[in-house]
C-alpha positions in Angstrom: 28.3 9.1 -13.4 26.2 11.3 -11.0 24.1 12.4 -14.0 23.4 8.7 -14.9 22.5 8.0 -11.3 20.1 10.9 -11.0 18.5 10.0 -14.4 18.0 6.5 -13.1 16.5 7.8 -9.9 14.2 10.1 -11.9 13.0 7.1 -14.1 12.6 4.9 -11.0 10.6 7.6 -9.2 8.5 8.3 -12.3 7.6 4.6 -12.6 6.8 4.5 -8.9 4.7 7.6 -9.1 2.8 6.2 -12.0 2.0 3.0 -10.1 1.2 4.9 -6.9 -1.2 7.1 -8.8 -3.0 4.0 -10.1 -3.2 2.4 -6.7 -4.4 5.6 -5.0 -7.0 6.2 -7.6 -8.5 2.8 -6.7 -8.8 3.7 -3.0 -11.9 5.8 -2.8 -12.4 7.4 0.6 -15.9 6.2 1.1 -17.2 3.3 3.0 -19.6 2.3 0.2 -16.7 1.6 -2.1 -15.4 -2.0 -2.5 -12.8 -2.9 0.0 -9.1 -3.0 -0.9 -7.8 -6.4 -1.7 -4.8 -7.8 0.1 -3.0 -7.9 -3.2 -3.5 -4.1 -3.7 -2.3 -3.4 -0.2 0.8 -5.6 -0.7 1.5 -3.8 -4.1 1.1 -0.4 -2.5 3.4 -1.3 0.4 5.9 -2.8 -2.1 6.0 0.5 -4.1 6.6 2.5 -1.0 9.4 0.2 0.2 11.0 0.3 -3.3 10.9 4.1 -3.4 12.2 4.3 0.1 15.2 2.1 -0.8 15.9 4.1 -3.9 15.8 7.4 -1.9 18.1 6.0 0.7 20.6 4.6 -1.8 22.7 7.7 -1.8 22.6 11.4 -1.3 20.2 13.4 -3.4 21.6 16.3 -5.5 20.8 19.8 -4.3 17.4 21.2 -5.2 17.6 22.7 -8.7 20.4 20.6 -9.9 18.1 18.1 -11.7 14.7 19.5 -12.5 13.4 16.2 -13.6 14.3 14.5 -10.3 12.9 17.5 -8.4 9.6 17.1 -10.2 9.5 13.4 -9.5 10.3 14.0 -5.8 7.5 16.6 -5.6 5.1 14.1 -7.2 6.2 11.4 -4.8 5.6 13.7 -1.9 2.1 14.5 -3.2 1.4 10.8 -3.5 2.6 10.1 0.1 0.5 13.0 1.4 -2.5 11.6 -0.5 -1.9 8.2 1.0 -1.7 9.8 4.4 -5.1 11.4 3.9 -6.5 8.0 2.9 -5.1 6.1 6.0 -8.2 6.5 8.2 -10.3 4.9 5.4 -7.7 2.1 5.0 -7.6 1.6 8.8 -11.4 1.3 8.9 -11.3 -1.3 6.1 -8.6 -3.3 7.9 -10.6 -3.3 11.1 -13.7 -4.4 9.3 -11.8 -7.2 7.6 -10.3 -8.3 10.9 -13.8 -8.4 12.5 -15.1 -10.5 9.5 -12.2 -12.9 9.8 -12.6 -13.3 13.6 -16.3 -14.0 13.1 -15.5 -16.6 10.4 -12.9 -18.2 12.7 -15.5 -18.4 15.5 -18.0 -20.1 13.1 -15.4 -22.6 12.0 -14.5 -23.3 15.6 -18.1 -23.8 16.5 -18.7 -26.1 13.5 -15.5 -28.1 14.4 -16.7 -28.5 18.0 -20.2 -29.6 16.8 -18.6 -32.2 14.5 -16.4 -33.6 17.3 -19.4 -33.8 19.6 -21.6 -35.4 17.0 -19.0 -38.0 16.3 -18.8 -38.9 20.0 -22.5 -39.5 20.2 -22.5 -41.8 17.2 
């Protein structure tokens, strides 16, 4: 039973690592790159949460017991470290997007106020 559980964990982590690799490849650490979409950010977060739940689901076997699981855990660690290095870029993107949204909200508020005022004068 423990072998089946670790095999399942290996497969789950392998799938997660594959998806994380794809998401992280699409996050270039340059401001000239296209911004991350909310969907990409949600998918990345979902993968991290899924992997975290899997890793917390039970005790891990001792290192060396399951070489396949060890390899997937090492790959997951590299992906998380890679994401950590990209966090400043992601943070800048989020701040830029927040600024853009706040400016848009101010424009909409101004247009709404103008419309109310123009209706009162008619």
